[in-house]
N, C-alpha and C positions, 0 to 999 in steps of 0.2 A: 321978451322972454315969455315962453308958454307958462300958463298957470296950471300946475299939476294937481291932480286929485288922486289920493290913494284909495283904491278899492279895498276896503278892509276885509272883504270876504277872503282875500288872498294872503293876508298878513296877520300874525299873532292869532291864528284861528282856533286856538284852544281857550281863548279868553272871551268874555262877553263883548258885544259890539261897542258898548260905551267905553270899555277899557281900551279897546283898539283905537278908538277915536282919540283918547288921551295920549296913547303912544304916538300916533301920527302927529299930534300937536307938538310933542316933545322933539320929534325929528325935524319939525319946521314946516309942516303942511298947514295951509289955510283952508283946504277943501278935502273932503273925503266923500266916498260914495259906497253903496252896497247894492245887493241884488234885490231879492224880495223883502217886503216890509211886514207882511202879516205875522211872521213868526218872531218878530223882534219887539223889545220893550221900548216903545216910542217915547215914553216919559223919561226913561234913563238916557236915551239918545239925545233928547232935547236938552236935558240937564247937562250932559257932557259937552254939547256944542255951545251952550250958553256959557259954561264955566271956562272953556278953553278958547272961545272965539273962533273955533273951526266951523265952517259952513258945510252943509251937505250939497253936493253938486247935482246928484240924481239918484234914482233907484228904479227898480222895475215895476211896471204897472201890473196890477192884479188882472187875471185872465190872460196872462202871458201865454204864448204859443197857440192861441186859438184863432188867430187872424185868418188862417186858411180855411176855417170851417164855415160852410154856407149858412148854418143856423146860429151863428155865434154873436150876431149883432147886439142882442139884448144883454148877453153876458158881458160883452165888451163895454157896453154903456155902463152897466152896473159896476164892473171892475174899475173902470175909469173914474166914476164918481167916488167910489171908496178910496181910490188911490189919490185923488185930488185932495180929499179931506186929510189924509195922512201927510201929503205934501205940504199943505197949508200949516199943519202943526210943526213941521220941520223946516219951513221956509225954503222949500224946493220948488224950482220953476220949470223942471223938465223931467219927463218919465221915459223909461226905456221899454220898448216892446219888440219881442221877437215873434216871428211869424208862425212857427211850428214846422212840421215836416211835410214833405211831398205827400200828396194824396194819389196813391198809385193807380187808381182807376180813372184819374183825370189828366187831361193835357195841361201843360204849363199855362196856356192861355185861359183855360176855364178857371184854374186856381187863381190866376192873376185877377180876373174879373171879380172873384169873391173877395180878394184882399182889398181891391179898390173900393168895392161896395161897402165893406165893413168899415174902412177908414172914413169914407164919406158919411157913414152913419154916426160916427163919433166926433167928426170934425167940428160940428156946431158946439159941442160941449167944450172942446179944447179952446175954441175961439171965444166963447162966452167967458170962460175962466182964465183966459190968457195963459194957458198951460201948453208948453211945447212937448210933443211926442216925437221921440227919435226911434226910427226903425233900424234894426241891426242886422245887416248881412253877416253870416258866419261861414266859416270854411267847412265844406262837406267832405274833405279829404282826410284830415287828421282827427278832428275833434267832434264834428257834428254830422256824421254820415246820414244822408237822407234829408238834411235840412233844406227848406224850400228856397229862401232868399239868400243868394250867395254873392252876387256881384254888385258893385256900385252903380253900374249902368241900369241894372234892373230896378234897384231901389230908387234911382233918380226918375225913371220913367213913371213909377208909381206915384211919387211925390208930384210930378208935373200934372198927372191926371187928376189926382185928388184936389190939387190946386188950393191948398190952405197954407198960410204962413206959419201955422203951428204944427205941421207935419213935415218932419225933416229926417235926416239920416244920422245914425251913429256909425262913423267910419272907424272900425276896429282895424288898426294897421297890421296887427299880427294876422288876423283872419284874412285880410285882403292880400297880404303878401303870400300866404299859403295858397289862396285861391287863384289869383291872377297877377300878382306883382303890380308894376306900374304905379307905385304908391304916390309919388310926388305929382306926377301928371294927373292922376285921378283926384287928388285933394285940391289941386288947382282948378280942374275942370268943374268940379261939383261944389266949390266952396260956398256958393249961396244956399246950398241945400244941407250943408253939414251943421248939425246942432250939438254934436259931442264927438269926442274921439276916445278910443281905447288904445293902449300900447302894450306890447310885450316883445321880447326878443324872438327871432326866428333863426334856427329851429329850436323847439323845446318849450316855448312860452315861458322863458325864464327872464333874467335881467335884460335890460335894454342894451347894455354894452357887450361886445364880443361876438355877436352873431352877424348875420349877413346884411342887416339893416343899419344904415348910418343915421342914428337917431339925432345926432347934432344937426345934420343937414335937414332931416325931416322937420324938426322943431323950427328951424330957421324958415323953411318953406311955409309952415303953418302960420308963423308970425307974419310973413310977407303977404298972406291973403287977407290980413286984417281980422282974423278970427279972435273973438274976445272972451270966449267961454273956457271951460276947463278941458284939459287933456287927461284922461284917466289912466292910471297905472294899474294894469290888471294882469300881473305876472306872478308865477310861482318862484319864489327866491330859492337859490341854491346856496346862499351865503347868509350871513347875519342880516336880519330884516332891515334894521336901521341903516346898515352900511349899503345895502342894495338900494334903498330908497334915496339915500343921500347921493349915491352915484347917479341916479336918474335926475335928481334936482340939479346936479352939476351939468349934465348933458343939456338941460333946458335953458341954461344961462346964455 
C-alpha cells in the first residue's frame, strides 16, 4: 500500500498550516507536506506534528526556480543551507526544487549545462547533510507555460550526469500525464531515480477518481517497484475535503 502525504497547500486553505495538519491527522494521514517554508510558522508546525504524530514528508527549497540561472550557484547554496536548517527542525529528509522557466536567448543544451553545473555545486552539501533533493518536471501545456524541465527522460539525464545519490526526481503524475503520458512505463523505467511522487486527477487537477488515470493501477505499479517513501496528494478538491482525501486513501489500499 502506498503511503500517502496530503499537500496541505491544497486543502483547508483558509486556515493556518498547523490547523490543516491537525485536520489531515483527523482524516487518517500520517504524512503531510507543503510548498515554501519561509512564510510559515515553523514552531506552530513542529508543535502540530508532535501533538498529532503526523510527519512532514517534504517542502520546497529556498531559491526555488533559480536552477536555470548561470549566476545562481551561491544563491542556491545559501538557500539550500537555510532550507536544511528548517528541515532539521521539522524532521524532513527531502526538499523539492523546480528549475524555473526557459531562457529564451539560450538553446536547451546551454541551459541544461547551467542546471547540471548548479546541481553539482550544491551536491556536496546534500551529501554531507544526507538531504535528498528532488527535481520536479512540470507540464508546460496547462499550468506552467514556459517552464524548462518538462519530461522524465530529461530529468533522468540530468540526474545521471550530476551523479549524486541525493539528487533525484519528483515524478508528478498529473504533470507527466498532461505532458507525455506513459505514466506506468516511466515510473518503472526511472524507479531508481524517483525520490517523491505527486498525484492529481486528469483533466482538471482534481480528485484522483473519475478522470482518465487509473490510480488504483498506478499505486499498484508504484508498490511493485519497491518504492518506500511518500506519494503526495496535490489536487484541488471539488467535493468535501475529508471525503476527497478518504477516497484517495481507499484507492491506495
